[in-house]
C-alpha positions in Angstrom: 146.5 117.1 68.7 148.6 115.0 66.3 152.2 116.1 65.9 153.7 116.1 62.4 155.9 113.0 62.8 155.6 109.2 63.0 157.7 106.9 65.1 158.7 103.3 64.5 159.8 101.0 67.4 161.4 97.6 66.9 161.0 95.7 70.1 163.7 93.0 70.4 165.0 90.5 72.9 168.4 88.7 72.9 168.3 84.9 73.0 171.1 82.4 73.4 171.3 82.0 69.6 170.1 85.2 67.9 168.0 88.3 68.6 164.2 88.0 68.1 162.0 90.9 67.0 158.4 91.5 67.9 156.2 92.0 64.8 152.5 92.9 65.1 149.7 92.0 62.8 147.4 95.0 62.1 143.7 94.5 62.7 142.6 96.9 59.9 144.7 95.5 57.0 146.3 92.2 58.2 149.8 93.4 57.5 152.7 92.8 59.7 154.7 95.7 61.1 156.5 97.0 64.2 155.1 99.4 66.8 154.3 102.6 64.9 152.3 105.7 65.6 152.3 109.5 65.6 153.5 112.0 68.0 150.9 114.0 70.0 150.8 117.6 71.2 154.3 118.6 72.3 155.8 115.1 72.6 159.3 114.5 71.4 159.9 111.5 69.1 161.4 109.6 72.0 158.4 110.3 74.2 156.0 109.3 71.5 158.1 106.0 70.9 157.8 105.2 74.6 154.1 105.9 74.8 153.2 104.0 71.6 155.3 101.0 72.8 153.5 101.0 76.2 150.0 101.4 74.5 150.5 98.8 71.8 152.3 96.0 73.6 152.8 97.0 77.2 156.6 97.1 77.2 159.0 99.7 78.4 162.7 99.7 78.2 165.9 101.2 76.8 165.6 102.8 73.3 168.3 102.8 70.7 168.0 105.6 68.1 168.6 104.3 64.6 169.9 106.4 61.7 167.1 105.1 59.4 164.5 107.7 58.5 161.4 107.2 56.3 158.1 108.8 55.5 154.6 107.2 55.1 151.7 109.3 53.8 148.7 109.5 56.1 146.4 108.2 53.4 148.2 104.8 53.7 146.3 104.2 57.0 142.7 103.0 56.9 141.9 104.7 60.2 143.6 108.0 59.4 140.3 110.0 59.3 139.4 108.9 62.8 142.8 109.7 64.4 142.6 111.7 67.6 144.3 111.8 70.9 145.5 108.5 72.4 143.5 106.9 75.2 144.9 105.2 78.3 145.5 101.5 77.6 146.1 98.4 79.7 149.4 96.6 79.1 149.2 93.9 76.4 148.3 93.8 72.8 146.3 96.9 71.7 143.0 96.8 69.8 145.0 97.9 66.7 146.6 94.5 66.4 145.4 90.9 66.4 148.7 89.0 67.0 152.3 89.4 68.0 155.2 87.1 67.0 158.8 87.1 68.3 160.8 86.1 65.2 164.4 85.9 64.3 165.7 88.4 61.7 165.0 86.5 58.5 161.5 85.5 59.4 160.6 89.0 60.6 162.1 90.5 57.4 160.0 88.2 55.2 156.6 89.0 56.7 157.0 92.8 57.0 154.9 94.8 54.5 156.7 98.2 54.6 160.2 98.8 53.2 160.7 101.3 56.1 160.2 98.5 58.6 162.6 96.1 56.7 165.2 98.9 56.4 165.1 99.7 60.2 165.2 96.0 61.0 168.3 95.5 58.9 170.0 98.4 60.6 169.1 97.2 64.1 170.2 93.7 63.3 173.6 94.9 62.1 174.1 97.0 65.2 173.2 94.0 67.4 175.8 91.8 65.6 178.4 94.3 66.8 
């Protein structure tokens, strides 16, 4: 059963010059975003974030909790009526997405559709500078 919260995960890697962020192109609407999804059953937001990251791009690692909080109405998602429990997925890009790009801050910021994604990206980038 779907839990009453959404998560957003901003995968990043540190390079010699600047951090890069993994942005994903959604299959259903061709928009770029970060890993996102809803909690299930009795999951905590952290558990949901780890599960969604593994399902969508096959990565696991340390999580940094940001202060940024946002809401997105369910009706913004084309597949909302079909949402049910998550299925086991092989590591790699999930069927929800068609492409993944590792981009520096400015390029990632420019292609993201949602303000919530840009706001979280800004906060993470500022934290990584310090």
